[in-house]
N, C-alpha and C positions, 0 to 999 in steps of 0.2 A: 261525039264519042258515045258509044253504046253504054247503056246503064250498067250492063254486066261487067264491062271492062273497067268502068269507073269504080265500081264496088271492089273489083280485084285490086286496083292500084291503091285504093284507100286502105284495104286490108293489109297490103304489103307494107305500106308506110307505118301502119300501126304495130307491126311486128318489131320488137326491139332487136337491134343487131346482136348477133351471137357474141362478137368480140366484147361488146359492152357488158353483156351478162357475165361472161367469164371474168372480166376485169372487176366487176362488182363482187363476184364470189371470191376472187383472190384477195380483194381489199378486205372483205369481211373476215376471211381466214387469217389475214395478216393482223387485223385488229384483235382477233381472239388470241393469237399467239402473243401479241404485246401485252394483253391483259393477263395471260398466264404468267408471262415473265415477271410482270409487276407484282402479282400476288406471291409467287414463289420467292422472289427476292425479298419481299417484305417479311414473309414468314421466316426466311433464313436469317434475317437480321434481328428479329424481335421475338421469335418463338423460343422462350426459355422454358425450362422446367421438365423436360422429358416428354415421352410420347402422349400421355394423357392431355397435357397442356397444349402440345402441338396440334393434336386432333381437335381440341376445343376451339383453338384459334382458326384452324382450317375450316371448320364448320361455320364459324361466324363469317368468314370471307366468301365461301362458295355457296352456302345455303341461304344465309340471312341477308347478306349485303348484295350479292351478285346473282343469286338464283341460277347457278349453273346446274344444280341438282336439287331435287326435292329432299325433304327430311328422310323419307323412306329409302330413296336411292342412296343417300349418304350412309344411312344406317346399314343397308345391305352390303355396301362396299366395305364398311368397317368390320362387319361380321366375317366376311370371307377373307379379308386381309389378315385377320388375327390367326388364320389357319396356316399361313405360309411363314417360313423363317425370315429373318432379317429385320431391319428397322421399320416397324409398322407405320410410323408417322411419315417417313419418307415414301413408303409404298402408297399411302393414301394420297399424298401430294401428286405422285406420278399418275395414279388412277384418275384423280379429278382433272389433272392437266390434260390427260388424253381425252376425257369426255368433252372438254371445252375446245381443244385445238388439234385433235388427232395425233398422229405420230410425231409431228414437230413439237407439239405441246408435251407429249410424253417425255421427250429428251430435254427440252428447255426447262420444263417445270422441275424435273428431278435434279438436273445439274444446278440450277439457280437456287434451289432450296439447300443443297449441300454446300455450294461454294462459299457463301459468307461464313458459315460455321467453320469450315476447313481453313479458311484464310485467318480467322481470328485465333483458332487453335494453333496454327503455324506460328503466328506472332508470339503467342504465349509460350510455345515451346522454345522459341529463340530466347525469350526473356528468362525462362526457367534455366536453360543451359548457361546463360550469362550470369544470373543472380541467384538462382536456386529456389525461387518462390514467386507466387503471383497472388498476393493478398487482396489486391483491389478487386479481382474477379470474384473472390469469396464474398467480399462486402457487397458487391453488386447483387449477387444472388440472394443474399439475406433480405435486401429490400424488395426484390422482385417476387419472392415466394408468396407473400400475402395476396398479391394481385393474381398470381397463378391459381391460387385456391379459388378465387372468385370466378375466374374464367372457366376452370374445370367444373365448378358447381353449376354455372349457368348451362354448360353443355349437357351435363348429366340431367338436369331438370327438363330441358327441351327434348333430348333424345329419349329420356325415360318416359315422358308422356306418350310417345309414339310406340315404344317397344314394350312397355310394361303397363298394359291396360286392363288385365283381368286378374282375378285372384290367383289363378294357377301360375301366372307369370310373376306375380309379386312373391309368391312362395319360392319359385325357382330362383329369382334374383336374390332374395334374402339368403338362400342356401349357398349360392355361389359366393356372395359377399363374405359370409362367415367362413367358408372353407378357404377362401383366399387369405383371409387374416390368419387362419390356422396354418398356413404354409403350403397348401396344396398347389401343385404346378398349374400355371395358367392354361397350358394346352389340355391337360386333363379336364379342367373345369369347362373349357369351351366345347370339347368333344362330348363330355357328359351332359352338358345342358342341351346340346343339339339333339342327342339321342333321347333324352328325357322328354323333350317336346314332341318328338316323333312318336314315341310310345304313348304319350298322353293322348295325342290326337287320333292315333290309329289303333287303339286298344293294345293288346299284347302280341302284336305281330312281331315276327323276327325282324330286327332292325340292323343286324350286323352288316348286311350288304349295302346299306346306305351310309355307313360311317365315312366321314370325310377326313379321318386322321391322316395328316400328311406324312410322306415317307421320312422327312427329316426329323420327325418326332422321335424316331427310334435309332437315329444315328448318334453315336457317342464319339467323343474326341479324346479318349484316354490314350496317352502315350507314355512309355516308360521314361523315367528320368535318366538322362544320359549325360556324359561328360563332354558335351558339345564344345567345339572351339568357340571362343568369344568373337571371332571374326564373323562379320555379317555377310550373308549371301542375299543379294537383292532378289534373286529368283525364289529362294526359300521364304523370304519375307513376304513376297507377293502371294505365293501359294498358301502360306499359313493364314493370312488374312482372308484370302478367297474362301478357304475352308470354313473359317469362322462365320463369314457372312452368309454362307450357304446352309449352315445347320443350326444357327443360334436362335433360340426362342427365349423369351423372358426379359427380365429387368436388367438394369446395370449391374446388379450383383451376379447374375448369371454370366454377363460379359466379363466381369472380373475373374470369375473362376476359369473361363476359357483362356483368357489372356495369361493368367498366372501359370496355368498348366503348360502352355507353349513357350512363353517368353522368359519366364523365371526358371521353371523346373527343367524343361526339355532342352531349350537352346542356351539358357544362361546369359541372355542379352540384357536383361533388366534385373534390378534388385526389387524386393518387395516394396520399398519406399517409393521408388520411381514409378512402379505400377500404380500404387495408390494415388500418387500425385497426378498421373495420367488420367485415371478415372475421375478424379475431382475436377480436372479441367474440362473433361467432356460433359460433366454434369452442370457446371456453372456457366458454360457458354451457350448462346442460342443455337437453334438448329438441332440436327440429330445427334444423339449421344454417341453414335458410332464414330464420330470424328475423333474420339479417343485414339483411333488408329493413326490419324495424322500426327498426333503428339508422339506416339510411340515410334512411328516411322522416322520422325525427325531425330529423336533421341538416339536411335541405333544406327541411322545411315544418312543423316542430314536431309537436305531438300529432296534428292532422288528417292530416299526411303519414304518421306512423307507423302510424296505424290503417288508412288506405287501402292503404299498401304491404303491410302484413301480410295483409289480406284478399285483395288481388290475387294475391300470389305463392302462397298456399295454396289458393285457390278451385279451380284446375284439378285439384288432387289429389283433391278430393271428386268432381268430375265424372268423372275417369278411373276411379276405383274403382267408382263407380256403373255406369259403362259396361262395365267388364271383369268385374264381379261374376258375371253369369250364365254367363260362359264357364268360370270356374274349375272347377266340378264336372264339366263335360262333357269336359274334357281327359283325365281319367283313364279315361273310359269307352271311348274310341277307342284302338285299339292303336297307330295311327300317331301320334296326338296325344300319347298317353302316352309314346311314345319321345321326342318333342320335349320334353315336360315333364321327363322324366328327365335329358335333356341340360342343360336349364336349371338343374335342381337341382344337378347336379354342378358346373356353372360358378359358381353362386351361392356354394356352399361354398368353392370354390377362390378366388373373389374375396375372400371374407371372410378366408381365410388370407393372401392377398396384402396386405390392409390390416393384418392383425396383424403381418406381417413388417415392413412399413414403419413402423408405430407402435412396434414393439418394439425395433428396433435401437438407437435413441438412448437409450431408457429404461433398458434392462437394463445399460448400461455403468456406471451408478452403483450401487454396492453396496446402498445403502438401498432404491432403487427395485426392484432385482432381488429382494431379500429379500421386499419387500411383494408383488410380483407372484407369486412362487412360493408364498408362504404363503397368499395369497388363492386361488390356483388349487387348492391342496390342500384348503383348507377348503370351497370350493365343490363340488368333485367328491366328496370323502370324507364331508363332514358336511352338505352342502346348506344352508349358512348363507345367509340372505337377503343378496343382494349390496348392497342399499341401505345396510346397516350398514358394509360395507367402503368404500363411496364416502364416507360421512360421515367415517370414520376417516382415509382417505387424504387427503381435502381438508384436514382439520385438520393432518395431518402436513406437507402442502405449505406451508400458511401458517406453521406453527410454525417450520419449518426456515429460512424466510426472515426471520422476526422475531428469532430467537435470535442 
């Protein structure tokens, strides 16, 4: 056999079959999707305490433990996610899931983060309708709160080391923190911090054309109080929650204002007490606070209402993330846009610190809670213990102290 032909046959044998390569790619993609599903489901079951705590736990999973993103990439996503309406922690889960497993991850990650919380809230709504209260859920949160403080504190420390590295950023972060405690709206602080960083880096150039204030920031939801019929329209229920999910910024208190305006004043489907109970259930259960919609939907229209309300309030989050996703990588490439992004990142960390301050003051006054918070923080920082274990232990302590 000629040497040239022998070399050709050898080279052909060495080429891996195309089908095998595709199979390996499919297998890797499937493995990534399974990993996304596991992380989202875990967070959906154990992420108590609101967006700041959720984001801290998400960072531990996708940056520290699994290395899906770098600290800078996570921080950049957090900065731009704060600019869009809707549940920011849910949107961050969707972003990170897409980065790991593409469009299948986009859907699976978002749905599995929402589903456990919605299911738990649905059960609590059934119990509430049957017995009128859910005290055990309140006791559970009381035990979990100190652990949440430690988780948020750890995230602030690590993200802050990256985002707040210079004197100018320390000053900016301190200003945002103090203004947040003074009651200034989060969106104004985010936009102001981004523009301040741009002006600082580029002198006194005009920065108006680079402002990233989203359209939803100027949308209001004021409706006249009407004598609406107490009968419930599923279509109106769906459209009302779709509107709220599309324009809502801010904390659970802002959500309370939107819900009261629509469901108590305009439609007359809820009483003030029912609304407060719905907000409380959304706060004390794991996963996104927006599952308050599941509770309200069940109260006013049973299981169909719960399903429609849940879909409606979360649907805009998927749309917004899909729309803003292509923008995220480009921001860091432009010097001017990178300045805006750095300002957003500083403000995002400062806002997390503000939330920690507000949550922490009443908690650490109790000796047992203070001990649990400090112990959990030391263990998380020094030994990197999985935070889910602390949440389980904290919840058990909360229930046990009420039953003893």
